[in-house]
N, CA, C and O of each residue as an XYZ file, in Angstrom:
948
protein
N      17.088      9.304     17.505
C      17.747      8.842     15.997
C      18.538      7.457     16.134
O      18.542      6.543     15.309
N      19.244      7.511     17.433
C      20.261      6.243     17.380
C      19.314      5.118     17.386
O      19.460      4.356     16.430
N      18.456      4.843     18.151
C      17.448      3.754     18.242
C      16.805      3.389     16.663
O      16.706      2.241     16.230
N      16.454      4.452     16.023
C      16.009      4.068     14.627
C      17.153      3.641     13.670
O      17.033      2.898     12.695
N      18.219      4.208     14.095
C      19.489      3.985     12.988
C      19.858      2.396     13.386
O      20.034      1.544     12.515
N      19.938      2.147     14.658
C      20.538      0.926     14.880
C      19.562     -0.455     15.342
O      19.800     -1.663     15.359
N      18.389      0.349     15.692
C      17.269     -0.880     16.390
C      17.703     -1.444     17.682
O      17.379     -2.570     18.059
N      18.475     -0.596     18.376
C      18.961     -1.072     19.665
C      17.937     -0.865     20.959
O      17.322      0.189     21.120
N      17.845     -1.847     21.740
C      16.810     -1.588     23.177
C      17.134     -0.523     23.916
O      18.262     -0.033     23.946
N      16.117     -0.101     24.571
C      16.161      1.047     25.411
C      17.478      1.060     26.411
O      18.298      1.976     26.477
N      17.489      0.180     26.958
C      18.418     -0.177     28.254
C      19.890      0.128     27.127
O      20.712      1.036     27.247
N      19.856     -0.799     26.220
C      21.262     -0.448     25.490
C      21.989      0.768     25.402
O      23.152      1.147     25.544
N      20.466      1.418     25.009
C      21.167      2.986     24.642
C      21.404      3.739     25.930
O      22.358      4.510     26.034
N      20.637      3.548     26.810
C      21.113      4.154     28.366
C      22.330      3.723     28.687
O      22.950      4.415     29.495
N      22.884      2.675     28.232
C      23.988      2.252     28.908
C      25.313      2.143     28.054
O      26.344      1.503     28.259
N      24.917      3.026     26.977
C      25.959      3.293     25.811
C      26.981      3.913     26.474
O      26.639      4.684     27.371
N      28.156      3.773     26.259
C      29.637      5.094     26.497
C      30.344      5.405     25.382
O      30.539      4.726     24.374
N      30.708      6.496     25.660
C      31.518      6.998     24.463
C      32.540      6.041     23.887
O      32.635      5.873     22.672
N      33.223      5.480     24.676
C      34.296      4.505     24.185
C      33.624      3.120     23.486
O      34.386      2.232     23.101
N      32.459      3.007     23.369
C      31.533      1.920     22.440
C      31.310      2.567     21.243
O      30.871      1.859     20.337
N      31.535      3.934     20.970
C      31.529      4.343     19.799
C      32.828      4.840     18.969
O      33.716      5.520     19.482
N      32.823      4.461     17.768
C      33.940      5.061     16.855
C      33.370      6.022     15.745
O      32.939      5.584     14.679
N      33.389      6.927     15.961
C      32.596      7.875     15.117
C      33.605      8.105     13.824
O      32.987      8.381     12.796
N      34.940      8.045     13.697
C      35.546      8.037     12.353
C      35.281      7.050     11.734
O      35.201      7.112     10.507
N      35.069      5.835     12.435
C      34.916      4.646     11.556
C      33.464      4.365     11.401
O      33.194      3.524     10.544
N      32.451      4.908     12.068
C      31.258      5.048     11.738
C      30.429      3.588     12.500
O      29.504      2.965     11.979
N      31.085      3.285     13.884
C      30.360      2.124     14.118
C      30.001      2.344     15.762
O      30.310      3.353     16.395
N      29.385      1.345     16.228
C      28.875      1.541     17.685
C      29.086      0.100     18.089
O      29.170     -0.747     17.199
N      29.203     -0.346     19.734
C      29.312     -1.598     19.877
C      28.418     -1.626     21.527
O      28.638     -1.059     22.597
N      27.443     -2.503     21.093
C      26.734     -2.842     22.345
C      27.310     -3.912     23.046
O      27.908     -4.819     22.468
N      27.149     -3.849     24.349
C      27.848     -4.933     25.544
C      27.348     -4.735     26.711
O      27.675     -5.586     27.538
N      26.475     -3.678     27.177
C      25.829     -3.639     28.142
C      24.615     -2.648     28.359
O      24.421     -1.724     27.569
N      23.837     -2.861     29.411
C      22.459     -2.244     29.349
C      22.119     -1.722     30.678
O      22.410     -2.450     31.627
N      21.576     -0.634     30.913
C      20.893     -0.187     32.297
C      19.671     -0.986     32.468
O      18.822     -1.418     31.688
N      19.839     -1.036     33.633
C      18.342     -1.879     33.951
C      18.109     -1.512     35.459
O      18.984     -0.925     36.095
N      17.077     -1.822     35.938
C      16.128     -1.348     37.400
C      16.391     -2.791     37.944
O      16.081     -3.774     37.270
N      17.101     -2.921     39.462
C      17.159     -3.978     40.194
C      16.535     -3.670     41.457
O      16.220     -2.521     41.767
N      16.342     -4.735     42.231
C      16.076     -4.577     43.801
C      17.225     -4.777     44.389
O      17.634     -5.926     44.222
N      17.985     -4.024     45.087
C      19.044     -4.564     45.900
C      19.095     -5.626     46.937
O      20.140     -6.141     47.334
N      17.712     -5.968     47.416
C      17.586     -7.071     48.037
C      17.617     -8.494     47.705
O      17.446     -9.441     48.473
N      17.936     -8.515     46.053
C      17.933     -9.959     45.685
C      19.498     -9.909     45.159
O      19.969    -10.824     44.484
N      20.168     -8.870     45.500
C      21.556     -9.228     45.029
C      22.238    -10.207     45.950
O      21.823    -10.259     47.107
N      23.146    -10.922     45.616
C      24.083    -11.974     46.216
C      24.269    -11.269     47.732
O      23.966    -11.825     48.787
N      24.717    -10.204     47.629
C      25.707     -9.528     48.850
C      24.344     -8.182     48.892
O      24.437     -7.195     48.162
N      23.409     -8.342     49.648
C      22.404     -7.360     49.568
C      22.742     -6.392     50.778
O      23.349     -6.733     51.793
N      22.237     -5.105     50.495
C      22.788     -4.217     51.285
C      21.583     -4.013     52.331
O      20.400     -3.837     52.040
N      22.179     -4.080     53.679
C      21.316     -4.275     54.858
C      20.203     -2.929     55.123
O      19.181     -2.988     55.806
N      20.634     -1.925     54.502
C      19.713     -0.700     54.651
C      18.955     -0.366     53.877
O      18.239      0.627     53.999
N      18.967     -1.288     52.732
C      18.081     -0.944     51.596
C      16.613     -1.292     51.870
O      15.697     -0.600     51.425
N      16.401     -2.502     52.696
C      15.105     -3.095     53.167
C      14.444     -3.732     51.871
O      13.364     -4.312     51.977
N      14.976     -3.644     50.871
C      14.258     -3.936     49.795
C      13.401     -3.266     49.026
O      13.008     -3.646     47.923
N      13.090     -2.263     49.581
C      11.893     -0.962     49.368
C      12.758     -0.257     48.055
O      12.186     -0.411     46.976
N      13.774      0.332     48.015
C      14.216      1.339     46.987
C      14.685      0.543     45.986
O      15.462     -0.355     46.311
N      14.325      0.698     44.611
C      15.024      0.118     43.339
C      16.227      0.810     42.973
O      16.273      2.024     43.168
N      17.113      0.266     42.518
C      18.456      0.837     42.089
C      18.711      0.617     40.483
O      18.461     -0.402     39.839
N      19.403      2.125     39.905
C      19.864      1.756     38.369
C      21.328      1.042     38.419
O      22.345      1.382     39.024
N      21.115      0.112     37.706
C      22.544     -0.553     37.716
C      23.041     -0.769     36.216
O      22.271     -0.596     35.271
N      24.305     -1.139     36.055
C      24.451     -1.997     34.397
C      24.715     -3.066     34.743
O      25.209     -3.490     35.788
N      24.265     -3.707     33.530
C      24.436     -5.475     33.568
C      24.928     -5.953     32.150
O      25.385     -5.025     31.481
N      24.940     -7.095     31.581
C      25.119     -7.525     30.393
C      24.084     -7.277     29.479
O      23.123     -6.665     29.943
N      24.034     -7.627     28.195
C      22.951     -7.399     27.037
C      22.352     -8.711     27.098
O      22.811     -9.671     27.717
N      21.558     -8.690     26.584
C      20.204     -9.716     26.813
C      20.884    -11.225     26.266
O      20.473    -12.179     26.926
N      21.759    -11.541     25.276
C      22.163    -12.494     24.901
C      23.578    -12.213     24.471
O      24.080    -11.088     24.465
N      24.275    -13.499     24.055
C      25.600    -13.424     23.610
C      25.340    -12.843     22.027
O      26.332    -12.363     21.478
N      24.392    -12.856     21.463
C      24.157    -12.516     19.945
C      24.128    -11.026     20.248
O      24.806    -10.276     19.545
N      23.400    -10.550     21.233
C      23.395     -9.097     21.473
C      24.487     -8.244     21.528
O      24.393     -7.074     21.156
N      25.517     -8.724     21.958
C      26.839     -8.153     22.118
C      27.571     -8.091     20.424
O      28.351     -8.943     20.000
N      27.211     -7.175     19.835
C      27.919     -6.776     18.715
C      28.324     -5.369     18.439
O      28.073     -4.449     19.218
N      29.097     -5.196     17.062
C      29.503     -4.100     16.529
C      28.579     -3.699     15.302
O      28.662     -4.438     14.322
N      27.733     -2.650     15.236
C      27.102     -2.372     13.782
C      27.667     -0.846     13.404
O      28.271     -0.026     14.095
N      27.204     -0.810     11.976
C      27.680      0.252     11.113
C      26.521      1.245     11.351
O      25.330      1.000     11.540
N      27.151      2.389     11.297
C      25.877      3.711     11.567
C      26.012      4.414     10.288
O      26.999      4.609      9.579
N      24.729      4.762     10.162
C      24.611      5.425      8.878
C      24.935      7.052      9.023
O      24.842      7.524     10.156
N      25.241      7.767      8.126
C      26.071      9.049      8.065
C      25.155      9.998      9.339
O      25.689     10.612     10.263
N      23.730      9.906      9.077
C      23.178     10.842      9.747
C      23.284     10.808     11.591
O      23.270     11.763     12.368
N      23.376      9.530     11.842
C      23.560      9.227     13.093
C      24.813      9.593     13.578
O      24.947      9.902     14.762
N      25.807      9.595     12.743
C      27.310      9.738     12.988
C      27.218     11.384     13.265
O      27.720     11.687     14.348
N      26.737     12.384     12.586
C      26.568     13.522     12.516
C      25.693     14.088     13.739
O      26.034     15.101     14.350
N      24.627     13.410     14.021
C      24.246     13.723     15.167
C      24.583     13.376     16.428
O      23.970     13.946     17.331
N      25.594     12.401     16.774
C      26.245     12.120     17.763
C      27.367     12.986     17.809
O      27.693     13.276     18.960
N      28.131     13.541     16.815
C      29.160     14.468     17.088
C      28.424     15.794     17.572
O      29.122     16.529     18.270
N      27.329     16.146     17.351
C      26.916     17.384     17.741
C      26.385     17.113     19.044
O      26.446     18.016     19.879
N      25.820     15.898     19.382
C      25.566     15.836     20.845
C      26.649     15.701     21.676
O      26.522     16.093     22.836
N      27.904     15.128     21.243
C      29.167     15.153     21.927
C      29.503     16.605     22.048
O      29.902     17.014     23.138
N      29.393     17.335     21.146
C      29.853     18.806     21.499
C      28.842     19.697     22.642
O      29.313     20.571     23.370
N      27.634     19.369     22.643
C      26.692     19.827     23.510
C      26.815     19.512     24.938
O      26.930     20.307     25.870
N      26.764     17.926     24.976
C      27.181     17.523     26.485
C      28.410     17.981     26.803
O      28.569     18.363     27.963
N      29.429     18.040     25.959
C      31.017     18.618     26.721
C      30.616     20.056     27.369
O      30.932     20.335     28.525
N      29.892     20.948     26.526
C      29.655     22.101     26.949
C      29.207     22.339     28.122
O      29.637     23.128     28.964
N      28.000     21.376     28.179
C      26.832     21.445     29.498
C      27.588     21.307     30.738
O      27.542     21.963     31.779
N      28.485     20.033     30.296
C      29.689     19.309     31.691
C      30.279     20.668     32.230
O      30.068     21.079     33.371
N      30.998     21.283     31.340
C      31.909     22.396     31.435
C      31.112     23.384     32.481
O      31.489     23.664     33.619
N      30.057     23.792     31.898
C      29.275     24.938     32.364
C      28.514     24.531     33.710
O      28.160     25.493     34.392
N      28.183     23.159     34.241
C      27.615     22.748     35.285
C      29.022     22.235     36.147
O      29.029     22.394     37.368
N      29.708     21.877     35.749
C      30.823     21.501     36.736
C      30.548     19.836     37.074
O      30.658     19.164     38.100
N      30.110     19.518     35.594
C      29.817     18.020     35.985
C      30.836     17.054     35.978
O      31.663     17.425     35.145
N      31.208     15.929     36.529
C      32.080     15.010     36.342
C      32.073     14.302     34.925
O      31.043     14.335     34.253
N      33.060     13.746     34.525
C      33.045     13.177     33.102
C      32.299     12.001     33.388
O      31.329     11.771     32.666
N      32.587     11.176     34.357
C      31.874      9.923     34.714
C      30.931      9.869     35.778
O      30.840     10.710     36.672
N      30.178      8.770     35.637
C      29.202      8.507     36.619
C      29.131      7.442     37.226
O      29.097      6.478     36.461
N      29.077      7.089     38.744
C      29.295      5.850     39.455
C      28.180      4.866     39.148
O      27.097      5.399     38.904
N      28.213      3.746     39.115
C      27.132      2.733     39.304
C      27.594      1.543     39.896
O      28.727      1.424     40.364
N      26.628      0.549     39.883
C      27.038     -0.669     40.070
C      26.859     -1.760     38.924
O      25.812     -1.781     38.277
N      27.786     -2.580     38.700
C      27.688     -3.647     37.730
C      27.307     -4.858     38.188
O      27.939     -5.415     39.085
N      26.218     -5.401     37.614
C      25.642     -6.540     38.206
C      25.496     -7.662     37.340
O      24.630     -7.644     36.465
N      26.418     -8.843     37.528
C      26.042    -10.051     36.474
C      25.861    -11.075     37.155
O      26.226    -11.202     38.324
N      25.075    -12.194     36.262
C      24.476    -13.288     37.483
C      25.815    -13.964     37.736
O      26.819    -13.967     37.023
N      25.617    -14.484     38.810
C      26.606    -15.220     39.549
C      27.957    -14.576     40.083
O      28.799    -15.334     40.566
N      28.209    -13.169     40.015
C      29.266    -12.488     40.537
C      28.639    -11.319     41.622
O      27.488    -10.889     41.539
N      29.504    -10.949     42.521
C      29.061    -10.041     43.361
C      29.089     -8.642     42.540
O      29.932     -8.423     41.671
N      28.143     -7.777     42.884
C      28.205     -6.143     42.196
C      29.463     -5.801     42.473
O      30.090     -6.157     43.471
N      29.927     -4.972     41.425
C      31.307     -4.139     41.349
C      30.792     -2.797     41.114
O      29.777     -2.697     40.425
N      31.504     -1.446     41.723
C      31.244     -0.407     41.467
C      32.111      0.006     40.175
O      33.307     -0.268     40.074
N      31.485      0.591     39.350
C      32.137      1.153     38.029
C      31.715      2.845     37.545
O      30.686      3.495     37.727
N      32.841      3.135     36.953
C      32.884      4.541     36.417
C      32.214      4.566     34.927
O      32.793      3.902     34.068
N      31.260      5.148     34.628
C      30.697      5.169     32.949
C      30.878      6.621     32.509
O      30.676      7.606     33.218
N      31.314      6.614     31.154
C      31.330      7.828     30.503
C      29.918      7.687     29.494
O      29.970      7.536     28.274
N      28.609      7.776     30.339
C      27.560      7.510     29.353
C      27.329      8.686     28.146
O      27.414      9.909     28.255
N      27.070      8.022     27.190
C      26.619      8.868     26.044
C      25.175      9.696     26.234
O      24.856     10.639     25.510
N      24.607      9.337     26.998
C      23.073      9.936     27.091
C      22.791     10.200     28.741
O      22.651      9.159     29.382
N      22.715     11.170     29.330
C      22.493     11.595     30.542
C      21.204     12.650     30.514
O      20.712     13.180     29.518
N      20.838     12.783     31.795
C      20.206     13.743     32.269
C      20.810     15.229     32.288
O      22.022     15.409     32.165
N      19.916     16.266     32.446
C      20.829     17.565     32.251
C      21.737     17.658     33.630
O      22.811     18.259     33.605
N      21.389     17.215     34.476
C      22.083     16.979     35.904
C      23.205     16.095     35.863
O      23.930     15.886     36.835
N      23.381     15.452     34.470
C      24.654     14.601     34.236
C      24.563     13.156     35.054
O      25.552     12.478     35.332
N      23.308     12.840     35.360
C      23.120     11.562     36.147
C      22.463     10.512     34.900
O      21.699     10.868     34.003
N      22.966      9.226     35.121
C      22.250      8.344     34.158
C      20.795      8.433     33.900
O      20.154      9.026     34.768
N      20.149      7.973     32.898
C      18.879      8.252     32.403
C      18.273      6.964     32.643
O      18.814      6.103     31.950
N      17.523      6.606     33.234
C      16.447      5.502     33.798
C      15.480      5.300     32.479
O      14.637      6.057     31.997
N      15.875      4.131     32.124
C      15.171      3.391     31.079
C      13.878      3.728     31.197
O      13.479      4.336     30.204
N      12.909      3.533     32.198
C      11.560      3.673     32.329
C      11.308      5.163     32.131
O      10.252      5.483     31.584
N      12.105      6.046     32.491
C      11.985      7.589     32.320
C      12.168      7.909     30.897
O      11.381      8.672     30.337
N      13.287      7.303     30.197
C      13.294      7.419     28.613
C      12.156      6.954     27.995
O      11.664      7.726     27.172
N      11.470      5.635     28.215
C      10.301      5.403     27.488
C       9.179      6.323     27.948
O       8.332      6.612     27.103
N       9.060      6.820     29.171
C       8.103      7.748     29.360
C       8.060      9.302     28.278
O       7.121      9.952     27.819
N       9.273      9.419     28.204
C       9.937     10.609     27.695
C       9.454     10.278     26.112
O       8.652     11.044     25.579
N       9.857      9.368     25.546
C       9.547      8.828     24.101
C       8.031      9.081     23.770
O       7.634      9.655     22.757
N       7.294      8.603     24.704
C       5.712      8.285     24.502
C       5.375      9.816     24.515
O       4.803     10.344     23.561
N       5.734     10.467     25.577
C       5.294     11.915     25.448
C       5.598     12.854     24.275
O       4.804     13.715     23.897
N       6.814     12.631     23.719
C       7.153     12.762     22.256
C       6.353     12.245     21.245
O       5.942     13.066     20.425
N       6.121     11.404     21.144
C       4.990     10.554     20.286
C       3.783     11.220     20.501
O       3.291     11.754     19.507
N       3.299     11.297     21.364
C       1.960     11.767     21.634
C       1.578     13.247     21.346
O       0.419     13.649     21.247
N       2.819     14.087     21.212
C       2.835     15.672     20.697
C       2.683     15.589     19.539
O       2.648     16.670     18.952
N       2.541     14.427     18.764
C       2.225     14.453     17.036
C       1.246     13.730     16.972
O       0.880     13.471     15.826
N       0.499     13.165     18.039
C      -0.703     12.359     17.814
C      -0.504     10.973     17.875
O      -1.507     10.331     17.564
N       0.526     10.287     18.193
C       1.012      9.075     17.881
C       0.881      8.146     19.269
O       1.382      8.759     20.211
N       0.456      7.103     19.581
C       0.718      6.289     20.654
C       1.990      5.327     20.360
O       1.956      4.417     19.532
N       3.069      5.638     21.119
C       4.196      4.752     20.575
C       5.029      4.756     21.757
O       5.035      5.532     22.713
N       5.873      3.531     21.452
C       6.810      2.933     22.705
C       8.079      2.962     21.925
O       8.087      2.629     20.740
N       9.108      3.336     22.529
C      10.562      3.143     21.826
C      11.121      2.087     21.307
O      12.180      2.061     20.680
N       9.989      0.656     21.715
C      10.678     -0.436     21.120
C      10.000     -0.584     19.885
O      10.190     -1.656     19.309
N       9.220      0.278     19.319
C       8.501      0.088     17.968
C       9.724      0.717     16.991
O       9.685      0.353     15.816
N      10.634      1.489     17.325
C      11.490      1.656     16.284
C      12.028      0.568     15.893
O      12.246      0.317     14.707
N      12.344     -0.324     17.018
C      13.099     -1.452     16.475
C      12.328     -2.420     15.550
O      12.968     -3.192     14.836
N      10.774     -2.407     15.533
C      10.135     -3.066     14.682
C      10.191     -2.296     13.204
O      10.341     -2.799     12.090
N      10.025     -0.954     13.569
C      10.070      0.036     12.230
C      11.432     -0.342     11.292
O      11.287     -0.480     10.077
N      12.541     -0.473     11.817
C      13.683     -0.845     11.263
C      13.595     -1.929     10.599
O      13.961     -1.992      9.425
N      12.984     -3.167     11.401
C      13.030     -4.299     10.867
C      12.114     -4.541      9.610
O      12.333     -5.311      8.675
N      10.967     -3.652      9.817
C       9.861     -3.908      8.276
C      10.583     -2.941      7.325
O      10.587     -3.329      6.157
N      11.309     -1.546      7.607
C      11.913     -0.792      6.402
C      12.988     -1.514      5.541
O      13.180     -1.377      4.333
N      13.604     -2.260      6.364
C      14.516     -3.510      5.709
C      14.021     -4.444      5.016
O      14.466     -4.702      3.898
N      12.886     -5.192      5.635
C      12.267     -5.816      4.783
C      11.491     -5.404      3.476
O      11.193     -6.096      2.503
N      11.282     -4.247      3.703
C      10.422     -3.683      2.484
C      11.683     -3.421      1.586
O      11.508     -3.452      0.368
N      12.684     -3.218      1.977
C      13.587     -3.023      0.810
C      14.426     -4.259      0.676
O      15.651     -4.190      0.570
N      13.828     -5.281      0.682
C      14.377     -6.847      0.157
C      15.457     -7.069      1.037
O      16.325     -7.829      0.610
N      15.592     -6.659      2.003
C      17.058     -7.106      2.972
C      16.840     -8.637      3.483
O      15.922     -8.771      4.292
N      17.438     -9.613      3.180
C      17.115    -11.089      3.586
C      17.016    -10.820      5.110
O      17.601     -9.936      5.737
N      16.049    -11.877      5.641
C      15.990    -12.375      7.087
C      17.155    -12.297      8.070
O      17.254    -11.698      9.141
N      18.014    -13.081      7.396
C      19.371    -13.007      8.115
C      20.138    -11.925      8.246
O      21.100    -12.041      9.006
N      19.935    -10.676      7.593
C      20.704     -9.321      7.302
C      19.840     -8.807      8.782
O      20.426     -8.560      9.836
N      18.310     -8.714      8.584
C      17.416     -8.059      9.648
C      18.057     -8.866     11.076
O      18.309     -8.314     12.147
N      18.209    -10.131     10.787
C      18.285    -10.495     12.253
C      19.797    -10.107     12.914
O      20.009    -10.061     14.126
N      20.834     -9.830     11.826
C      22.347     -9.232     12.290
C      21.927     -8.090     12.718
O      22.398     -7.800     13.818
N      21.087     -7.183     12.191
C      21.134     -5.848     12.736
C      20.338     -5.745     13.859
O      20.453     -4.701     14.502
N      19.423     -6.723     14.317
C      18.630     -6.587     15.578
C      19.641     -7.641     16.620
O      19.361     -7.590     17.818
N      20.282     -8.164     16.386
C      21.267     -9.149     17.069
C      20.582    -10.098     17.624
O      20.698    -10.280     18.836
N      19.755    -10.871     16.871
C      19.406    -12.364     16.976
C      20.090    -13.143     16.630
O      20.906    -12.816     15.769
N      20.085    -14.213     17.016
C      20.734    -15.660     17.056
C      20.143    -16.525     16.093
O      20.793    -17.462     15.629
N      18.949    -16.293     15.745
C      18.485    -17.566     15.180
C      18.171    -17.344     13.495
O      17.341    -17.986     12.852
N      18.926    -16.426     13.047
C      19.004    -16.362     11.718
C      17.560    -15.697     10.844
O      17.458    -15.604      9.620
N      16.758    -15.379     11.647
C      15.704    -14.525     11.030
C      14.485    -14.659     11.247
O      13.601    -13.871     10.912
N      14.306    -16.159     12.104
C      12.844    -16.373     12.450
C      11.886    -15.646     13.252
O      10.658    -15.613     13.177
N      12.859    -14.951     14.195
C      11.807    -14.078     15.378
C      11.709    -12.992     14.527
O      10.657    -12.356     14.596
N      12.506    -12.647     13.783
C      12.485    -10.802     13.049
C      10.973    -11.454     12.081
O       9.929    -10.815     12.216
N      10.972    -12.273     11.478
C      10.027    -12.725     10.558
C       8.642    -12.966     11.278
O       7.567    -12.552     10.844
N       8.795    -13.609     12.302
C       7.521    -13.978     13.325
C       6.982    -12.554     13.954
O       5.771    -12.332     13.956
N       7.685    -11.833     14.357
C       7.490    -10.980     15.601
C       7.743     -9.251     14.953
O       6.979     -8.326     15.229
N       8.822     -9.134     14.174
C       9.621     -7.622     13.984
C       8.945     -7.329     12.660
O       8.387     -6.235     12.746
N       8.791     -7.843     11.555
C       8.409     -7.438     10.733
C       6.920     -7.076     10.261
O       6.052     -7.948     10.230
N       6.661     -5.715      9.886
C       5.397     -5.587      9.895
C       4.957     -4.996      8.288
O       5.894     -4.582      7.606
N       3.932     -4.966      7.847
C       3.816     -4.487      6.532
C       3.520     -3.023      6.831
O       2.848     -2.603      7.774
N       4.185     -2.239      5.788
C       4.536     -0.972      6.212
C       3.276      0.017      5.409
O       3.006     -0.475      4.314
N       2.705      0.909      5.626
C       1.610      1.701      5.172
C       1.874      1.673      3.447
O       0.831      1.397      2.854
N       2.635      1.821      2.862
C       3.002      2.230      1.367
C       2.914      0.926      0.677
O       2.580      0.908     -0.507
N       3.244     -0.409      1.452
C       3.238     -1.645      0.601
C       1.891     -2.107     -0.153
O       1.954     -2.710     -1.224
N       0.869     -1.840      0.368
C      -0.471     -1.948     -0.523
C      -0.399     -1.345     -1.876
O      -0.536     -2.024     -2.894
N      -0.217     -0.266     -1.882
C      -0.122      0.663     -3.225
C       0.944      0.251     -4.072
O       0.944      0.212     -5.302
N       2.109     -0.141     -3.054
C       3.283     -0.662     -4.050
C       2.866     -2.018     -4.869
O       3.022     -2.214     -6.074
N       2.403     -2.735     -4.082
C       1.750     -4.210     -4.790
C       0.886     -3.899     -5.669
O       0.850     -4.599     -6.681
N       0.007     -2.839     -5.547
C      -0.832     -2.865     -6.524
C      -0.383     -2.209     -7.913
O      -0.847     -2.559     -8.997
N       0.499     -1.297     -7.753
C       1.502     -0.981     -8.709
C       1.913     -2.045     -9.726
O       1.666     -2.109    -10.930
N       2.747     -3.033     -8.763
C       3.151     -3.921     -9.384
C       2.396     -5.022    -10.122
O       2.919     -5.708    -11.001
N       1.095     -5.152     -9.699
C       0.163     -5.908    -10.290
C      -0.606     -5.311    -11.677
O      -1.079     -6.000    -12.581
N      -0.599     -3.984    -11.598
C      -0.875     -2.904    -12.581
C       0.032     -3.172    -13.644
O      -0.425     -3.255    -14.784
N       1.529     -3.352    -13.395
C       2.463     -3.268    -14.281
C       2.653     -4.612    -15.103
O       3.206     -4.648    -16.202
N       2.160     -5.651    -14.478
C       2.209     -6.860    -15.143
C       0.828     -7.142    -16.108
O       0.838     -7.565    -17.264
N      -0.247     -6.816    -15.362
C      -1.506     -7.276    -15.868
C      -2.295     -5.916    -16.472
O      -3.328     -6.115    -17.111
N      -1.969     -4.969    -16.339
C      -2.700     -3.655    -16.577
C      -2.557     -3.434    -18.331
O      -1.747     -4.040    -19.034
N      -3.410     -2.564    -18.744
C      -3.414     -2.063    -20.025
C      -2.355     -1.866    -20.784
O      -2.283     -2.225    -21.960
N      -1.368     -1.215    -20.080
C       0.107     -0.999    -20.762
C       0.660     -2.462    -21.095
O       0.857     -2.864    -22.242
N       0.904     -3.274    -19.817
C       1.342     -4.472    -19.986
C       0.929     -5.316    -21.182
O       1.711     -5.788    -22.007
N      -0.257     -5.434    -21.177
C      -1.027     -6.215    -22.266
C      -0.680     -5.690    -23.461
O      -0.418     -6.512    -24.340
N      -0.599     -4.425    -23.760
C       0.023     -4.132    -25.087
C       1.401     -4.641    -25.576
O       1.645     -5.118    -26.685
N       2.277     -4.447    -24.521
C       3.697     -5.022    -24.727
C       4.064     -6.297    -24.477
O       5.230     -6.685    -24.405
N       2.696     -7.232    -24.289
C       2.913     -8.635    -23.876
C       3.400     -9.139    -22.827
O       3.775    -10.311    -22.846
N       3.509     -8.304    -21.594
C       3.843     -8.741    -20.424
C       2.798     -9.754    -19.596
O       3.119    -10.688    -18.861
N       1.416     -9.280    -19.942
C       0.567     -9.974    -19.109
C       0.084    -11.133    -19.898
O      -0.577    -11.987    -19.308
N       0.348    -11.269    -21.226
C      -0.018    -12.452    -22.026
C       1.405    -13.413    -21.761
O       1.281    -14.622    -21.955
N       2.739    -12.888    -21.323
C       3.690    -13.796    -21.083
C       3.527    -14.520    -19.667
O       3.702    -15.709    -19.400
N       3.058    -13.233    -18.654
C       2.624    -13.885    -17.383
C       1.732    -15.047    -17.194
O       1.934    -15.901    -16.331
N       0.654    -15.060    -18.092
C      -0.415    -15.655    -18.195
C      -0.100    -17.473    -18.815
O      -0.563    -18.580    -18.543
N       0.874    -16.961    -19.695
C       1.552    -18.255    -20.407
C       2.332    -19.283    -19.072
O       2.280    -20.508    -18.960
N       2.956    -18.386    -18.268
C       3.866    -18.983    -17.620
C       3.050    -19.652    -16.690
O       3.265    -20.852    -16.520
N       1.941    -18.966    -15.906
C       0.802    -19.680    -14.920
C       0.338    -20.975    -15.578
O       0.342    -22.025    -14.936
N      -0.146    -20.908    -17.106
C      -0.442    -22.118    -17.526
C       0.273    -23.152    -17.456
O      -0.038    -24.337    -17.334
N       1.505    -22.511    -17.562
C       2.701    -24.076    -18.050
C       2.641    -24.618    -16.919
O       2.413    -25.822    -16.805
N       2.892    -23.582    -15.583
C       3.082    -24.317    -14.355
C       1.824    -25.023    -13.960
O       2.034    -26.083    -13.370
N       0.513    -24.688    -14.146
C      -0.460    -25.383    -13.971
C      -0.566    -26.815    -14.718
O      -0.915    -27.830    -14.115
N      -0.242    -26.793    -16.049
C      -0.190    -27.864    -16.712
C       0.952    -29.127    -16.061
O       0.804    -30.349    -16.101
N       1.971    -28.416    -15.540
C       2.999    -29.489    -14.967
C       2.318    -29.873    -13.727
O       2.638    -31.005    -13.364
N       1.705    -29.439    -13.171
C       1.165    -29.952    -11.621
C       0.198    -30.476    -11.708
O      -0.026    -31.252    -10.780
N      -1.033    -30.361    -12.952
C      -2.100    -31.016    -13.084
C      -3.287    -30.119    -12.519
O      -4.415    -30.608    -12.474
N      -3.084    -28.968    -12.138
C      -4.065    -28.130    -11.291
C      -4.926    -27.823    -12.306
O      -4.456    -27.810    -13.444
N      -6.109    -27.568    -12.142
C      -7.109    -26.688    -12.728
C      -8.136    -26.096    -12.001
O      -9.106    -26.552    -11.397
N      -7.625    -24.776    -12.233
C      -8.428    -23.813    -11.189
C      -8.551    -22.333    -12.134
O      -7.625    -21.523    -12.083
N      -9.765    -22.073    -12.984
C      -9.879    -20.999    -13.836
C      -9.822    -19.577    -13.180
O      -9.639    -18.553    -13.837
N     -10.052    -19.621    -11.383
C     -10.042    -18.256    -10.662
C      -8.350    -17.863    -10.914
O      -7.890    -16.807    -10.479
C-alpha cells in the first residue's frame, strides 16, 4: 500500500524508519535504503567474510533528488497506524528489541554500526531483505493471476497521475526524479486500460450524432479548416 501511495523503491521502503514518518502531518521522508553488499568490497573488509557471504546494509538513496518528503494519502496513513499497533503487539509478545543492528555503508566512508527502528520487519523482528520482499510481492501477484514486480507500482502511480492530467513535472517530483519529467514520460508513464475507451468517448462527444445536433462537430470542423487555411495544408483525410 505504501509503495502504491508513494511510488517508493523497494529498498527505500525496507529501509524506512518510524522517525521518517509524521502520521499526524501525513508525510514520509525517504533518505536511506536497504541494500545487499559484498563485505569483501568494503574499504575495511572483514577478513573472516572471505567475500562469500553477502550482507544486508543501509545506505543512501539513489540520488540527491531521491531524498525528499512526500505527502501521504489518508488510506496510507490509516494503514500505517494499524501496522504500527500490530508491530508493537508482536514485539511485546515475542520480546523483540525496538531497534535492529546493521551497518551503514556510504561511498568514501568506512562502514558504521547503526541501530534502526524499521517500519517493516520480518515476524522475527529482523530487517527485510529487498530481494525477499520482491519475491513475496511476485507470489502475491501470482495468487491473483498477475505477473508483477514491486517496481511496477512505481510505473502504475506515474501512469495514473498522467491519466488524471497531472503535468510531468509533478509526476517527476512524486517519483523524486531530478529531470523535470523527461524520464517519467519516456519510461514510467503507460497508457491505462481504460484510456482507449475514454478517448473514444471523447471523440464521440465531439463528432457523434449528439455533437452534430448541437453544433459541436461543425464548430470543430471549422476550427480544423481554419488552421488548415492558415498553414496552407490540404489533406481531405
